[in-house]
C-alpha atoms as one frame of an Amber mdcrd trajectory, in Angstrom:
protein
  -4.675  17.325  23.290  -2.199  15.443  25.456  -0.374  13.610  22.201   2.597
  12.406  24.420  -0.044  10.532  26.906  -2.091   9.225  24.612   0.780   8.272
  21.796   2.640   6.361  25.052  -0.932   4.704  25.834  -0.944   3.550  21.952
   2.506   2.790  21.671   2.657   1.338  25.150   5.610   3.685  25.851   6.569
   5.779  28.720   4.983   8.953  28.522   8.407  10.894  28.896   9.957   9.006
  26.174   7.031   9.669  24.066   7.509  13.361  24.960  11.056  13.380  24.340
  10.536  12.091  20.825   8.109  14.628  20.051   9.863  17.561  21.049  12.985
  16.329  18.879  11.003  15.660  15.901   9.345  19.256  16.433  13.040  20.512
  16.507  13.394  19.377  12.736  15.792  16.170  13.841  15.265  13.294  11.230
  14.204   9.733  12.452  17.355   8.098  11.860  19.220  10.752  13.834  16.784
  10.408  16.513  16.897   6.904  16.616  20.799   6.541  16.565  22.033   9.533
  18.393  19.604  10.445  21.176  18.550   6.881  22.729  18.849   8.408  26.083
  15.981  10.868  25.142  14.116   8.195  23.955  14.497   5.172  25.943  16.179
   3.635  22.941  12.776   3.884  20.475  14.102   2.214  17.055  13.332   4.000
  13.499  10.149   2.100  13.161   8.992   3.082  16.350   9.850   6.321  16.129
   7.786   6.688  12.565   4.523   4.927  13.999   4.711   7.704  16.651   5.343
  10.644  13.878   2.593   9.084  11.814   0.101   9.109  14.530   0.945  12.411
  15.774   0.278  14.017  12.479  -2.779  11.956  12.426  -3.740  13.487  15.758
  -2.650  16.859  15.278  -4.764  16.695  11.833  -7.642  15.561  14.040  -7.439
  18.551  16.036  -7.373  20.972  13.604 -10.265  19.423  11.782 -12.315  19.663
  15.383 -11.593  23.290  15.196 -13.111  23.879  11.835 -15.855  21.816  12.524
 -16.252  24.142  15.854 -16.681  27.109  14.297 -18.706  25.753  11.412 -21.485
  25.156  14.322 -20.984  28.156  16.303 -21.114  29.769  13.085 -25.029  28.508
  13.001 -25.697  28.975  16.301 -26.178  25.666  16.903 -22.997  24.850  19.876
 -24.282  23.326  22.489 -22.434  22.020  25.871 -23.213  18.146  24.636 -21.538
  18.747  21.402 -18.522  20.720  22.528 -17.785  17.193  24.941 -18.585  15.357
  21.765 -16.299  16.678  19.800 -13.571  17.039  22.406 -14.383  12.787  23.016
 -14.252  12.404  19.391 -10.943   9.938  18.665 -11.267   9.479  14.741 -11.713
  11.632  11.850 -15.036   9.670  11.033 -16.705  10.385  14.626 -15.866  13.879
  13.633 -17.799  14.123  10.502 -20.422  12.070  12.096 -20.824  14.943  14.384
 -20.830  17.190  12.120 -23.174  15.758   9.691 -26.509  17.534  10.727 -24.368
  21.060  10.447 -22.585  20.279   6.980 -24.345  22.240   3.894 -26.321  19.920
   1.505 -27.450  19.994  -1.643 -31.017  20.138  -2.104 -32.637  16.802  -1.039
 -36.254  15.851  -0.257 -36.042  17.038   3.314 -34.434  20.470   2.312 -37.537
  20.702   0.335 -39.884  19.784   2.763 -38.352  22.125   5.513 -38.552  25.107
   3.128 -42.347  23.995   2.709 -42.609  24.987   6.400 -42.724  21.354   7.399
 -40.296  20.896  10.041 -42.369  21.963  13.440 -44.428  18.734  11.848 -41.683
  16.947  11.631 -40.762  17.597  15.316 -44.278  17.165  16.491 -44.251  13.464
  15.102 -40.820  12.913  16.840 -42.000  13.328  19.960 -44.395  10.633  19.744
 -47.000  11.764  22.102 -49.729   9.008  21.771 -52.469  11.968  22.501 -51.528
  13.420  19.176 -53.694  13.583  16.408 -51.806  12.904  13.441 -53.856  13.482
  10.195 -55.444  16.688  12.058 -51.867  18.000  12.784 -50.863  16.905   9.192
 -53.862  18.961   7.683 -52.549  22.393   9.530 -49.999  22.352   7.061 -51.640
  22.479   3.925 -50.743  24.823   1.305 -50.176  25.402  -2.207 -47.118  23.543
  -2.222 -48.666  20.550   0.012 -52.184  19.523  -1.046 -53.306  17.547   1.791
 -52.619  15.830   5.263 -50.822  12.787   3.101 -48.278  15.252   1.686 -47.533
  16.995   4.936 -46.703  13.494   6.869 -44.673  12.261   3.380 -42.621  15.621
   4.085 -42.406  15.302   7.295 -40.821  11.578   7.376 -38.408  13.256   4.749
 -37.427  15.724   7.149 -37.383  12.650   9.981 -35.590  10.080   7.718 -32.470
  12.743   6.901 -32.415  13.334  10.641 -31.873   9.466  11.255 -29.221   9.605
   8.598 -27.344  12.047  10.160 -27.176  10.714  13.753 -23.877  10.392  15.312
 -25.006   8.036  17.777 -27.073   5.586  15.314 -24.274   5.615  12.620 -21.812
   4.587  15.593 -23.944   1.494  16.361 -24.679   0.463  12.877 -20.982   1.062
  11.629 -20.116  -1.316  14.463 -22.731  -3.730  13.369 -21.496  -3.756   9.745
 -18.226  -4.733  10.931 -19.404  -7.222  12.921 -22.043  -8.913  11.025 -22.018
  -7.396   7.102 -20.986  -9.866   4.280 -18.754  -8.740   1.460 -20.394 -10.078
  -1.841 -19.621 -10.162  -5.622 -20.834 -11.260  -8.602 -19.828 -11.370 -12.580
 -20.189  -8.337 -14.072 -20.231  -9.645 -17.482 -20.234 -13.245 -18.500 -16.507
 -14.250 -19.693 -13.471 -15.826 -18.237 -11.681 -13.679 -16.510  -8.440 -13.835
 -13.461 -11.150 -12.715 -11.229 -13.475 -15.566 -12.161 -12.958 -17.059  -8.268
 -14.961 -13.952  -7.554 -18.157 -14.458  -9.534 -20.177 -16.072  -6.622 -17.995
 -14.585  -3.565 -18.903 -14.342  -0.173 -16.852 -13.667   2.940 -17.757 -11.947
   6.516 -16.519  -8.419   6.628 -14.379  -8.798   9.893 -12.783 -11.690   8.493
 -11.541 -10.718   4.834  -8.184 -10.912   3.828  -6.462  -7.670   2.256  -5.543
  -9.419  -0.965  -8.686 -10.039  -1.454 -10.301  -6.679  -1.023  -7.631  -5.610
  -2.884  -8.538  -7.994  -5.821 -11.799  -6.916  -5.522 -11.702  -3.795  -5.635
  -9.645  -4.208  -9.251 -11.925  -6.561 -10.521 -14.759  -3.845 -10.080 -12.601
  -1.160 -11.962 -12.093  -3.184 -14.624 -16.086  -4.155 -15.116 -15.312  -7.654
 -14.303 -17.192  -7.959 -11.139 -19.873  -6.063  -8.716 -19.215  -5.603  -5.128
 -21.441  -5.326  -2.294 -21.413  -5.368   1.324 -24.583  -6.974   3.070 -26.413
  -7.287   6.038 -29.600  -8.499   7.677 -31.819  -5.398   6.711 -34.331  -6.083
   9.304 -31.666  -6.634  11.899 -30.068  -3.020  10.855 -33.567  -1.359  10.716
 -34.243  -2.839  14.064 -31.134  -0.771  15.836 -32.142   2.344  14.197 -35.971
   1.539  15.375 -34.775   0.936  19.002 -33.055   3.821  18.936 -36.065   6.161
  17.617 -39.311   4.949  17.965 -41.348   4.722  21.338 -43.614   1.779  21.900
 -46.341   3.910  23.472 -46.071   6.584  20.592 -49.353   6.094  18.556 -49.943
   7.036  15.346 -47.042   9.552  15.120 -44.737   6.526  16.371 -45.849   5.107
  12.948 -44.785   7.923  11.051 -41.435   7.710  12.795 -40.999   4.125  12.444
 -42.020   4.440   8.513 -39.140   7.495   8.396 -36.215   5.259  10.119 -37.437
   2.352   7.387 -37.277   4.705   4.610 -33.891   6.110   5.876 -31.959   3.286
   6.112 -33.016   1.949   2.866 -32.638   5.322   0.872 -30.003   6.733   2.946
 -28.298   5.044   5.963 -27.398   1.615   3.907 -25.599   2.852   0.718 -23.494
   5.319   3.206 -22.239   2.508   5.508 -22.053   0.519   2.890 -19.326   2.877
   1.537 -17.586   3.836   4.532 -17.164  -0.073   5.387 -15.556  -0.946   2.005
 -13.553   2.798   2.064 -12.210   1.205   5.662 -11.561  -2.308   4.504  -9.826
  -0.743   1.506  -7.734   1.372   3.406  -6.707  -1.137   5.632  -5.600  -3.532
   3.546  -3.702  -1.208   1.514  -2.197  -0.077   4.613  -1.349  -4.117   5.176
  -0.012  -3.988   1.839   2.153  -0.905   2.217   3.836  -1.842   5.141   4.546
  -5.490   3.423   6.141  -3.815   0.457   8.012  -2.167   2.928   9.457  -4.622
   4.910  10.117  -6.470   1.838  12.247  -3.716   0.189  13.636  -3.133   3.712
  14.853  -7.166   3.013  16.027  -6.195  -0.679  18.155  -3.284   0.640  19.970
  -5.461   3.302  20.627  -8.364   1.413  24.496  -8.690   1.695  26.790  -7.483
  -0.606  29.042  -9.339  -2.634  32.521  -7.658  -1.795  35.808  -8.012  -3.399
  34.624  -9.881  -6.615  35.013  -8.934 -10.616  31.361  -9.521 -11.734  29.689
  -9.844 -15.123  26.201  -8.671 -16.386  24.106 -10.869 -18.839  21.225  -8.569
 -19.346  19.380 -11.089 -21.665  16.971  -9.644 -25.086  16.239 -11.449 -28.225
  16.544  -8.973 -31.271  18.388  -6.188 -29.384  20.669  -9.109 -28.315  21.990
  -9.920 -24.732  23.789  -6.939 -23.032  27.260  -7.805 -21.056  29.110  -5.311
 -18.887  31.931  -6.384 -16.564  32.683  -4.165 -13.521  35.755  -4.354 -11.151
  34.952  -4.800  -7.571  34.013  -1.194  -6.938  31.840  -0.927  -9.236  33.865
   0.918 -12.207  32.959  -0.583 -15.647  35.723  -2.707 -17.566  34.308  -3.855
 -20.393  30.768  -4.237 -22.227  29.860  -5.818 -25.025  26.912  -7.324 -27.111
  26.121 -11.424 -27.903  23.449 -13.139 -29.300  22.976 -16.637 -26.600  19.812
 -17.597 -27.771  19.669 -20.618 -30.373  17.296 -19.392 -33.333  20.192 -16.458
 -34.046  23.124 -19.376 -34.639  25.766 -17.040 -33.037  25.810 -19.120 -29.902
  29.256 -20.259 -30.128  30.626 -16.554 -31.305  28.997 -15.706 -27.771  30.388
 -17.939 -25.926  33.789 -17.123 -27.445  33.396 -13.440 -26.535  31.946 -14.174
 -22.877  34.715 -16.752 -22.114  37.527 -13.957 -23.298  35.842 -11.583 -20.903
  36.214 -13.695 -18.205  39.431 -15.158 -18.087  40.582 -11.372 -19.441  39.346
  -9.576 -15.949  39.212 -11.972 -13.916  35.136 -12.551 -13.901  34.045 -14.613
 -10.873  30.419 -13.930 -10.580  27.622 -13.381 -13.186  24.474 -11.356 -12.728
  21.639 -12.593 -14.776  18.652 -10.487 -15.680  15.043 -12.266 -14.992  13.592
 -10.371 -18.014  12.729 -11.650 -21.357  14.932 -14.437 -22.534  16.081 -14.923
 -19.322  15.567 -18.725 -19.369  17.716 -19.231 -22.536  20.397 -16.708 -20.785
  20.702 -18.561 -17.965  21.188 -22.079 -19.591  23.788 -20.340 -21.701  25.923
 -18.984 -18.988  25.559 -22.539 -17.241  26.966 -24.303 -20.273  29.958 -21.538
 -20.209  30.718 -22.253 -16.759  30.940 -25.916 -17.149  33.160 -25.498 -20.661
  35.498 -23.291 -18.276  35.457 -26.142 -15.875  33.785 -24.132 -13.325  35.821
 -21.450 -10.826  32.696 -18.936 -11.854  29.248 -18.619 -10.126  25.932 -17.031
 -11.337  22.746 -15.401  -9.519  19.929 -14.744 -11.421  18.869 -11.187 -10.564
  15.618  -9.375 -10.330  15.687  -6.343 -13.114  12.927  -4.598 -11.787  13.559
  -0.993 -12.091  16.558  -1.317 -14.492  14.914   0.134 -17.364  13.684   2.822
 -15.550  17.253   3.622 -14.048  18.820   3.037 -17.787  16.451   5.619 -19.504
  16.764   8.375 -16.623  18.441  11.684 -16.538  20.921  10.110 -13.196  22.151
   7.085 -15.470  22.533   9.390 -18.161  24.716  11.607 -16.639  26.775   8.652
 -15.247  27.359   7.072 -17.808  27.389   9.092 -20.959  29.235   7.351 -22.984
  27.028   4.123 -23.057  23.692   3.655 -24.554  20.059   2.774 -22.513  20.471
  -1.153 -22.723  24.421  -1.082 -21.845  23.333   0.921 -18.734  21.018  -1.591
 -17.573  23.242  -4.430 -17.329  25.799  -2.254 -15.204  23.270  -1.611 -12.918
  22.379  -5.543 -12.989  26.070  -6.364 -12.216  26.383  -3.632  -9.465  23.149
  -4.941  -7.861  24.715  -8.209  -7.109  27.981  -5.982  -5.809  25.924  -4.007
  -3.868  22.186  -4.248  -3.816  21.540  -1.378  -1.587  24.323   1.656  -3.419
  22.216   0.136  -6.786  18.857   0.369  -6.050  18.706   3.595  -4.251  19.187
   5.303  -7.483  15.784   3.674  -8.377  11.819   4.771  -7.566  11.555   2.439
  -4.769   7.692   1.248  -6.195   9.891   0.515  -9.314  11.422  -2.595  -7.316
   9.323  -5.474  -8.091   8.919  -6.523  -4.362   5.309  -5.609  -3.552   1.391
  -6.606  -4.350  -1.206  -4.322  -6.011   1.344  -1.309  -5.703  -0.479   0.433
  -8.367  -3.785   0.547  -6.504  -2.093   1.873  -3.143  -2.583   5.269  -2.443
   0.381   7.009  -3.942   1.596   9.575  -1.424   1.369   6.830   1.175   3.256
   4.453  -0.751   6.301   6.772  -1.606   6.375   8.194   1.868   6.369   4.631
   3.268   9.267   3.266   1.038  11.407   6.471   1.143  11.481   6.066   5.258
  12.674   2.407   4.634  15.050   3.464   1.859  16.120   6.179   4.557  16.701
   3.864   7.315  18.560   1.549   5.675  21.068   3.834   4.136  21.423   5.487
   7.601  21.824   1.973   9.324  24.455   0.597   7.172  26.020   4.226   6.426
  27.902   5.695   3.604  31.561   6.009   2.456  31.465   9.885   2.003  34.337
   9.931  -1.049  32.927   6.989  -2.870  29.039   7.345  -2.354  27.056   8.581
  -5.582  25.072  11.876  -5.222  22.072   9.393  -5.208  23.083   7.364  -2.363
  23.796  10.530  -0.478  20.937  12.218  -1.106  19.361   9.357   1.342  21.871
  10.291   4.008  20.028  12.095   7.185  19.908  15.850   6.846  21.169  15.715
   3.181  18.772  16.797   0.476  19.460  15.854  -3.492  21.037  19.446  -3.808
  23.241  19.352  -1.064  24.433  15.425  -1.795  25.365  16.904  -5.108  27.509
  19.719  -3.600  29.263  17.345  -1.811  30.229  15.005  -4.849  31.010  18.657
  -6.564  33.203  19.565  -3.243  34.970  16.030  -3.610  35.666  16.874  -7.614
  37.179  19.894  -6.922  38.919  19.687  -3.869  39.726  15.733  -3.480  38.726
  13.307  -1.279  37.543  14.800   2.275  39.899  14.263   5.108  37.877  14.667
   8.078  34.092  15.029   8.681  34.564  18.578   9.775  35.345  19.750   6.241
  31.793  18.941   5.397  31.019  21.960   6.785  32.735  23.734   3.986  30.120
  22.514   1.048  27.655  24.490   0.193  24.484  24.911   1.585  25.310  22.541
   4.409  24.571  24.476   7.187  25.144  23.180  10.979  21.723  21.086  11.547
  22.527  19.096   8.455  26.035  18.476   9.937  24.020  17.666  12.974  22.019
  14.937  10.853  24.398  13.732   8.453  27.465  13.560   9.938  27.430  10.368
  11.891  26.282   8.409   8.940  29.096   9.101   6.994  32.073   7.068   7.013
  35.797   8.151   6.023  37.805   4.799   6.486  41.552   5.456   7.135  41.083
   9.166   8.118  44.255  10.572  10.274  41.525  10.623  13.243  39.977   7.148
  13.349  36.580   8.095  14.886  35.861   9.544  12.024  35.966   6.081  10.090
  33.293   5.244  12.382  29.402   5.527  13.319  30.444   7.372  16.930  28.941
  10.962  15.997  31.517  13.812  16.240  29.198  15.385  19.287  30.657  12.574
  20.998  34.300  12.306  20.612  35.189  13.988  23.788  33.281  11.404  25.252
  34.815   8.313  22.899  38.376   9.630  23.442  37.375  10.140  27.497  36.154
   6.196  27.229  39.581   5.151  25.936  41.660   7.267  28.215  39.575   6.026
  31.724  40.232   2.401  30.285  43.501   2.404  29.143  43.636   2.375  25.116
  44.909   4.907  22.810  42.780   5.813  19.548  45.456   4.089  17.168  43.940
   1.082  19.097  40.709   1.157  17.570  39.865  -1.734  15.662  42.713  -4.006
  16.528  42.870  -6.943  18.752  44.529  -5.147  21.748  41.151  -3.085  21.661
  39.169  -6.379  22.718  39.725  -6.305  26.213  37.536  -2.631  26.033  33.723
  -4.005  27.203  35.591  -6.026  30.063  37.446  -3.270  30.959  34.330  -0.567
  30.766  32.211  -3.132  32.727  35.207  -3.651  35.767  34.964   0.241  35.805
  31.478   0.632  36.096  28.860   2.434  33.534  27.797   4.686  36.375  31.608
   6.038  37.116  31.894   5.884  33.124  28.931   7.915  32.466  29.492  10.814
  35.167  33.142  11.314  33.509  32.575  11.494  30.014  29.236  12.692  30.179
  27.540  10.617  27.958  24.771   8.357  28.536  24.487   4.665  28.869  23.002
   3.830  25.632  25.783   5.702  23.451  28.469   4.614  25.952  27.482   1.129
  24.700  27.291   1.969  20.804  30.692   4.027  21.298  32.510   0.750  22.409
  30.594  -1.434  19.711  32.055   0.888  17.244  35.578   1.249  18.723  35.855
  -2.713  18.808  34.520  -2.841  14.846  34.681   0.919  13.106  32.446   0.785
  10.156  30.845  -2.340  10.643  28.492  -3.281   7.737  25.299  -5.330   9.759
  24.891  -7.005   6.006  28.296  -8.833   6.414  26.603 -10.870   9.128  23.888
 -11.990   7.032  23.880 -15.610   5.404  25.617 -14.927   1.724  23.414 -15.312
  -1.456  22.923 -18.313  -2.948  25.110 -18.186  -6.211  24.265 -21.071  -8.617
  26.701 -23.135 -11.870  24.086 -25.257 -13.380  20.192 -24.697 -14.167  17.557
 -26.846 -14.561  14.055 -26.438 -16.307  10.691 -27.229 -15.374  10.028 -29.884
 -16.971  12.841 -31.339 -15.024  11.195 -30.642 -11.589   8.855 -33.712 -10.214
   6.755 -33.671  -7.045   8.503 -34.798  -3.966  11.491 -33.342  -5.143  13.250
 -31.234  -2.366  15.304 -27.931  -3.637  17.078 -24.966  -2.345  15.698 -21.662
  -3.117  15.921 -17.424  -2.776  12.500 -16.049  -1.247  11.719 -13.349  -3.862
   8.407 -11.740  -2.740   6.396 -12.058   0.383   2.586 -11.615  -0.056  -0.405
 -12.112   1.753  -1.041 -15.641   0.498   2.214 -17.063   0.464   5.835 -16.518
  -0.930   7.527 -16.879  -4.103  10.936 -18.659  -4.114  13.304 -18.720  -6.993
  14.361 -22.537  -7.135  16.733 -21.911 -10.311  14.304 -22.640 -13.183  13.820
 -19.220 -14.041  10.195 -19.279 -12.824   9.145 -18.531  -9.243   7.221 -21.092
  -7.325   4.425 -20.457  -4.626   4.729 -21.501  -1.167   1.137 -20.713   0.018
   0.492 -19.327   3.160  -0.955 -22.822   4.676   2.943 -24.483   3.517   4.944
 -22.062   4.860   5.196 -23.594   8.640   4.091 -26.403  11.020   2.333 -23.874
  13.393   0.213 -21.654  13.219   1.027 -18.393  11.459  -1.138 -15.186  10.703
   1.166 -13.538   8.031   4.154 -14.880   5.477   6.255 -12.572   7.173   6.375
 -14.502  10.197   8.193 -17.152   8.811  10.445 -15.891   5.557  11.892 -12.505
   4.094  12.651 -11.779   1.070  16.464 -12.971   0.468  16.012 -15.734   3.023
  17.423 -19.105   1.047  15.334 -21.675   1.954  15.135 -25.017   1.334  11.607
 -26.488  -0.486   9.817 -29.412  -1.923   7.613 -29.326  -4.928   4.043 -30.115
  -4.616   2.940 -29.729  -8.238   3.835 -28.479 -11.731   1.761 -27.029 -14.330
   4.067 -26.570 -17.362   1.067 -25.024 -19.226   0.105 -21.846 -16.748   3.742
 -22.372 -16.021   2.770 -22.589 -12.334   5.435 -24.210  -9.340   3.534 -25.400
  -6.386   5.689 -25.368  -3.510   5.853 -26.784   0.338   8.310 -25.736   3.113
   6.919 -28.799   5.465   7.379 -32.296   5.835  11.234 -31.717   4.655  14.130
 -34.274   5.176  16.515 -33.172   7.750
């Protein structure tokens, strides 16, 4: 199969770039490395396009492998024909290949196989010929035996054979598949008379070609939990008419009537159930894929949330019986102090808690507080706001998602990192660090546990894990990692490094002291030339003797960078200073054609080098709007329709976005309320971490629901 040609057409890429990307992937290069350091070869494809290409390449190769397996089985049966060879070669999906294979697939005992064993296949083929001159009953009587007592039994067996043949026909299945997709209805009804979260689906119907993915997943779950009965329905007469048109001759006489009866039986007994399962499986797969992509994009935005650098942070991990766990960390994330307080009024220790928190804030110069959003979070937020007021300001707070913190705190990794603290205090430290640097802390947690998806437990888990791991890898490598401060979990996400080599990097650092240059990586156990090639550009050494070690310039391009500086009249010591601000203008004056020729680098690489020389080790997150910090708190009871508030988008799902407006209960902006223009998906209007202005539509205190809108806001 000409993979480059197919992928270039599918992804709208020049064929030579698709071919180059395939070759680079086959050579064992990582996606981040190809995206960043092989732009000339791939036409500067970004990591997401490269991952899509890699996934499709794997599918196409799997398709070819399956075609070969099917061809082998058919050939072994002596049934391979030129037509079948052409059909297999032309098949573009696994479903088409399986349709071709269906008649030759070993089957368990069926009505048709029993009829064949009784010698009725010649009768079936005679009927299928539909010769109007055929005396059907006389022909059937020729097949009477001890197992076939009369002509009617012979005809019934022949019809069973024909029904299976109709059911296995690839062309018919392809036509009916189109019909089901175009005209099918997904229907559901209650499986039991009992109120549930699925009540809206107790009498539900929606076209197959219009049903939203989140409703498909809700129906699937409702059926699994035995609250719903779900079906796919079409007009059976129209569906059967398609089969009759393909198999029944109008001039076929009595034999055509037998074929028509077999077609009717095939559709009712075999085809409909099979296609219903297929359609539902396809809908579920499509819905799951959509949900996985949304989850991945939400995770990307969460990981790339702007860090709050250079501030001492305090975490309040709320709780009732076990108290509120407190951790104070310095700007690098080092733990300065811990405590446990009881800020919930029912414990009658609020004043004592205030005294402890105020003392810690003053002692360590705390500027920001991260409050977990778990149990007792509302009371803890009110408590924090009171403390800030009593201190006269100077401190701000932000509610931080606790999702995954408990998983991390009970992990082997957390025990290794904080052996001196119990599980609860480890969780508090993690919450504080999430506010300081979301990426560095969240990489320690299973991506599925970070709480920005929908129906994540219903997804194909391997596919979900692969997608989310790819997102984490792309984010880590986009930002870059400080080689001398990064934890082993963060290093393990760098292209080319595994969990074991990441641990070896940390071990080398602990034994030999800080890395002085990137080349010292080659001394790390298990880190060979290929791994060095893949990881070196993503590992930074700020303040290194060679200033290029602190940039995203790959060591393979150091000669080109040095030659570029020389040609443009700059010295290496000027990297990152105001003096080098004229570099782009100077490069333009000289001309990229000449610079490329003399440095041996391509234009995309030279432009990347220039950007890095201007701002070495740039963190793209610093250019994003800062997170929304608060000093006071409201309750749901304070909300009134028409109020306009500022909030932070916490999750984006198929039917809308959840926004934190500072009342400890996220409000929902339905997709219809997100924009004045038509949007197909909420991600077209907002993303996780966005700070947005919203207006309250409705507040349901009993159900703890807040309806918001982003339309009709005052300017």
